[in-house]
N, C-alpha and C positions, 0 to 999 in steps of 0.2 A: 458818565460824570463827569464834569472839569469843576472842583470848587471854587465856586464864585465870592465866598465869602467864610470869612469869622464863624460868623452862626452855624452855617453849612457845615464846616468844622466839628464844632461842638456836639451838633445835633448827629453826627455820623457817628463820635467818636462815646456818643450815647447809645445808639443803637448799635454799635460793632461792643460794647461794655454786655450789653442787654442777650446779645447774642450769645459772647461766650461765658458768663455766666449759665446759658441754660445748658449749655455743652456740658459745662463742669459741673453741674450738680447732675446732670442726666449720665455722664460718665462713671461718677461716684454713686451711686442708685445700683448700676448694673449688680445682676446676682441670679444664678442658675435658680430657675423658675417661675418667675415676671414673665407676664408677655410682654410684647414690643405695644401693644396698647394701653398696661402699666407704663413704662416708662415713657411712650405718650405723652402722656398725663403730667406728667413731672415735670415734660418741657413747658407743656400750651401753661401750667400753673406759672411758672416762672416768667416767661412773657408776660402773662394778662395783670399777674401783679405789679410788672413795670408799665404797663399800658402799653403794651407793643402788641399787635399782629403777627400772627401766623402770616408770612408771606408767600407761601404755597398754596395755602389756603386763598387769601385775597386777591391771589393772581391769576390762580390757574383751577381752582376749587379743586387742589388736594385736598384726598380724605384725609386727615392729619394735621396736627399742628406742626412737626417734623418729620423727616424722611428719617426712617432706621433701616439699613439695612443689613440680613444676616448671611453669611457664608459666602454662598454661592451669588446669592444678592451682592453686588454695589456700589449701586444708587440708587433714590427715588424710590425705596422700600415704604411700604404701606402698613403702619401700625395694626397692630390685630392682635389673634390670637396666639402666633409663633410663639411657644416657650422658648426664653433661652436657656441653653442648657453650658455642660462645663465643657471648656476650650471652643466654644463660640466665638468668632469673628464679627462682632460688631461695629457697623458706620453706623454715624450719630451727626446727621445732617441741618444746622439749624438755619435759617434766614428769617429775617421779621421788620419791621417796618412801625416805627414813632415818626412824629412830627413832619412826615412826606419824606424821610428818608427811608431807606434800606439798609443793610447790612449782612453777611451769608459767613456761618463759617463753619467749619467740621471734623470730626476727628475720627479714628479707630479703637476703638477698647478689646482686648480680647479678654474673656472668663475663663479664667485659672480653672484648673491649670492650664497650664499654656506652653506649646510647642515650642524649640530653642528657634528654630526656624521662622516660626509667626513672633515671637517676642522680636527677634531680629529687623523683622519684616515693618514693626511697628517701630520702633528705634529708626529706622532708614526711612521711614516716610515722613517722622519729624525732618529729620536732616532733610531730604529729597525737596522737601518746602520750603525753608528756610533755602536750602542753595539756590532755589527759585527767586526769593524774596531778596537776598543780598544782589542781586542781578537790577534792581528796581535805583532806577535815579534817570532825574530829567536829562532829556534827549540821548537817552539808549534807545536801541533798538529793543523791539519789543520782541524778536526774536531772540535775545540774549537769556529770556528767562528759559524758554524751551534747549537750548544750545546746553547751557548750565545742570540742566535736570536731565536732559539724557545722556550727557559725559556722566553723572555721575551715575545715573542707573547701570551704566555697562558698565563701570570698571568697577561696578559691587554685583555684576550679573542680573539686574534685572529687569524684568518688562516692563513698560508707560503703556498702558489702554490707552488708544490715541485716535479715540472717537469722541470724549468726553474730556474740552474744553472750558477752560478760564473765561471769563464775562466781564465788562460793564457793570455796575450795579454803583446804587447811589440814589438816581429819583424813583427807579424803581428797579424789582429784581434781576432782571437782563436788560442790558442797555448796552449801547457804543462805549467802549473797542467791543466790538462781537467777537466770539473766538480766536482767543490769544492760547496757542498749543503749548500743552505743557511739554512738549519734546520737540525734536529739531525737525523745523519750516521753513525750507529754502525759498516757500513764497509770501513770507513776511518779510515785509518791507518798511512795517509803521514804525515810529519812533514812539515814546513817553513822552507825557508835556506835562507842566507843572500842574499839580492840581489833581490830574487824572485816577480816577477811580477803579480800580478792579477787584477779582480775587484772583489768587493763584492757587490750586486747586491738581497735585499730579495725582493722579492711580498709580500705586508703583504696587508690582506684580511678581511673584513665583512662576509667572508663565501664563498670564492672562497677557493680550495684545489687543482686545477688541468687546465693547459692552452691546451686549444684543437682547431685545424685549423678547419678553413670553409669545408663545403661542395662544394662550388662553385667552380667557377674558381680563388680567391684568392687563391695563395700559401704560402703566407706569415703570414696575417695577424694572431694572436692568438688570442681567446677570454677565458676568465673568466669560469671555470666549478666547482662549479653553478654557475648562473652570479650573482655576488655580488660586488660591490666599490674593486678593486684595487688600489694598489700605489706603485712604484718600483723606489727605489732610490739607485745610482748606483756612484762610485768613483774607481780610478785605485788608488793599492797603492803597497809602494816597501818594502818587509819586511826586516827591519835593527834589529842590538841590542837594540836599543831605544825602539823599536814600529813600529808602523805603518807611511811610510812616504806616504802625499795623495800628487798627482799631479795633480788631474783634480779639485783644488780650484781656484775658479773665484778668479781676482787680480791680 
């Protein structure tokens, strides 16, 4: 999506704040013994009270209001009977629609007690996201995002999952510009345009390089390959001449 008006921006900011609030409230509610279905219900309530609809349900008939992925699951986890345990690594991904516009955000949370390496991974996952966001500016190459995140990961001895990319968002959940790499991609020649809207969502890991689906009946959940602790932090951003305008900040 490319913004056409101030009204578009106001509506995008509104749904962005709603998504951010859902992630914040859900993250604060995490505790050992609760199920991922119970956590999802908390997110659903935030969305519904704000007059928003779950984007995965609306767009793809996903079986949950939010995506909740635990440990070996790194994306598109289905909320259900899984009970959260001490030490679990939980990713919450919230996307929603209101008044015709969509936003998408997410974060990873470690359930105490937290291993030092996982605590560091979470900290650096947030840093990796902002390393990418700081490359956003009108006229700059989209490749700059992945190049910067890739350099950060290499310097700090992490891997990146390289088949889960960022994407355009706005009038639908996934749209142009499609498949924006959060890792170095020599084939990327596109440039950022004023008002362009997309996500940035690197998957930073202690060893995983790929996301793979299950061989069972679940067509949604993706798992790290090789199995390794992996975090994802995500924002929806608008390209401006002055840099990134992040619309999915809580508050």
